[in-house]
C-alpha positions in Angstrom: 12.9 7.3 1.6 12.7 9.9 -1.1 10.9 13.2 -0.6 9.1 14.6 -3.6 8.1 18.3 -3.8 6.7 20.7 -6.3 6.6 18.3 -9.2 4.1 16.7 -11.6 3.7 12.9 -11.8 1.6 10.8 -14.1 1.1 7.0 -14.0 3.7 6.5 -11.3 3.6 4.0 -8.5 4.9 5.0 -5.0 5.4 2.5 -2.2 6.6 3.4 1.3 7.6 7.0 0.3 7.5 10.3 2.1 5.7 12.6 -0.3 5.2 16.4 0.2 2.4 17.9 -1.9 2.4 21.7 -2.3 -0.4 23.8 -3.8 1.0 23.5 -7.4 1.8 19.8 -7.4 -0.1 17.3 -9.5 -0.3 13.5 -9.2 -2.4 12.0 -12.0 -3.3 8.3 -12.3 -0.8 7.4 -9.6 -0.8 4.5 -7.1 0.3 5.1 -3.5 0.9 2.3 -1.1 2.0 2.6 2.5 3.1 6.2 1.9 3.2 9.2 4.3 1.7 12.1 2.3 2.2 15.5 3.8 -0.1 18.3 2.5 1.9 21.5 2.6 -0.9 24.0 1.7 -3.5 26.1 3.5 -6.5 25.8 1.3 -7.8 24.3 -2.0 -7.7 20.8 -3.4 -4.8 18.5 -3.0 -3.5 17.7 -6.5 -4.2 14.0 -6.4 -6.5 12.9 -9.2 -7.7 9.5 -10.6 -5.3 7.9 -8.1 -5.4 4.8 -5.9 -4.2 5.2 -2.3 -4.0 2.3 0.0 -2.8 2.2 3.7 -1.4 5.7 3.4 -1.2 8.4 6.0 -2.5 11.8 4.7 -1.3 14.5 7.0 -2.2 18.2 6.8 0.9 20.2 7.9 -1.2 23.3 8.4 -5.0 23.8 8.9 -6.5 23.1 5.5 -9.6 25.1 4.5 -12.3 24.8 1.8 -11.1 22.0 -0.5 -12.1 18.6 -1.7 -10.7 15.1 -1.6 -12.6 14.1 -4.7 -11.4 12.2 -7.8 -9.3 9.4 -6.2 -9.9 6.2 -4.2 -8.8 6.0 -0.6 -8.6 2.5 1.0 -7.5 1.9 4.5 -6.0 5.4 4.7 -5.4 7.5 7.9 -6.1 11.2 7.9 -4.3 13.5 10.4 -4.5 17.3 11.0 -7.1 20.0 10.9 -9.7 20.3 8.1 -12.3 23.1 7.8 -15.0 23.0 5.2 -13.5 20.0 3.3 -15.5 17.5 1.2 -14.6 13.8 1.1 -15.8 10.9 -1.1 -17.3 10.9 -4.6 -18.3 14.2 -6.2 -22.0 14.5 -6.8 -21.3 17.1 -9.5 -20.0 16.2 -13.0 -16.5 17.4 -13.6 -16.0 19.5 -16.8 -12.5 18.1 -17.1 -12.3 14.4 -17.5 -14.4 12.0 -15.4 -13.2 12.8 -12.0 -16.7 12.5 -10.5 -16.5 8.8 -11.3 -13.8 8.2 -8.7 -13.9 8.8 -5.0 -14.2 5.6 -3.0 -13.6 6.0 0.7 -13.2 2.6 2.3 -12.2 1.7 5.9 -10.4 5.0 6.5 -9.4 6.4 9.9 -10.1 10.0 10.9 -9.4 9.6 14.6 -6.4 11.9 14.4 -8.1 14.5 12.3 -10.2 17.5 13.4 -13.1 17.8 10.9 -15.1 21.0 11.3 -18.0 21.6 8.9 -16.7 18.8 6.6 -19.0 16.8 4.3 -18.9 13.2 3.1 -20.6 12.4 -0.2 -21.6 8.8 -1.2 -19.6 7.4 1.6 -20.6 4.5 4.0 -20.0 6.3 7.2 -20.3 3.1 9.2 -17.1 1.8 7.6 -15.0 4.8 8.7 -13.5 5.6 12.1 -13.9 9.1 13.5 -12.6 11.0 16.6 -14.9 10.9 19.6 -16.5 13.9 21.4 -15.9 16.9 21.4 -16.2 16.0 17.6 -19.3 14.5 16.1 -20.7 13.2 12.8 -24.3 13.8 11.8 -25.8 11.4 9.2 -27.5 13.5 6.5 -30.9 11.7 6.8 -31.0 12.7 10.5 -30.0 16.3 9.7 -32.7 16.5 7.0 -35.4 15.0 9.2 -34.6 17.4 12.0 -34.7 20.4 9.7 -38.2 19.5 8.7 -39.5 19.3 12.3 -41.4 22.1 14.0 -39.2 22.6 17.0 -37.5 25.4 18.8 -33.8 24.9 18.6 -31.3 26.6 20.9 -29.3 29.7 19.9 -28.9 29.8 16.1 -28.8 26.0 15.7 -31.8 26.3 13.4 -29.7 28.2 10.9 -27.4 25.2 10.6 -30.4 22.8 10.1 -31.8 25.2 7.5 -28.7 24.7 5.3 -29.5 21.0 5.2 -32.6 21.6 3.1 -30.5 22.8 0.2 -27.8 20.1 0.4 -27.3 17.6 -2.4 -29.1 14.3 -1.7 -25.8 12.5 -2.3 -24.5 13.9 1.0 -23.9 11.1 3.5 -22.9 13.1 6.6 -21.5 16.3 7.9 -19.2 16.9 10.8 -18.6 19.4 13.6 -16.7 20.2 16.7 -18.2 21.3 20.0 -16.2 24.5 20.5 -16.7 25.7 17.0 -20.5 25.0 17.0 -20.9 26.8 20.3 -19.2 29.9 18.9 -20.7 29.7 15.4 -24.3 29.1 16.6 -24.3 30.8 19.9 -25.2 27.9 22.1 -23.8 26.3 25.3 -22.2 22.8 25.3 -25.3 21.5 27.2 -27.6 23.0 24.6 -25.6 21.4 21.8 -25.6 18.0 23.5 -29.3 18.2 23.8 -29.8 19.3 20.2 -27.6 16.3 19.0 -29.6 14.0 21.2 -32.8 15.4 19.7 -31.5 14.8 16.2 -30.6 11.2 17.1 -28.1 8.9 15.4 -25.2 11.2 15.8 -21.7 9.6 16.0 -19.8 11.1 19.0 
């Protein structure tokens, strides 16, 4: 299999390839089928736009922070690695360059080998995806929003997390977390976090 690195591709079709994507690489209007795509970057958006990916493994070589998997369609794909503050799905915000907000289907994808901390899913059917089990969890946005509007004393600084939900875009489908990071970030015990998630209800874990 060929390895592609630090290049720009437009209107190409890749099948069964090992592809390494660095921070400066661009793949525009490409089709990927049964490929192993390695993301060799630390932060930012993978340069895959207006593309179709089917049955691919997308693997983060290093922990990826603060980026977006917007602008392409992912069908039956598997995600592996650590992602912090990443957005998945279809962008709720118009893109000033092209029509990338019109792409972003996420269908039957598998995140069981991915660690998703403070990640967001927009316009995605969460029930059609697979996620890792506890100590990770996925909170549907409607449950988050309902909890944020309740008069309730939440443990530690968990109310700060819920307060952020009031300002989220209504296109948000769900947000994710990990037990250890939530404990540290919001100063709560594991038992308090479990109780808070039970109180929210409908959490996938």
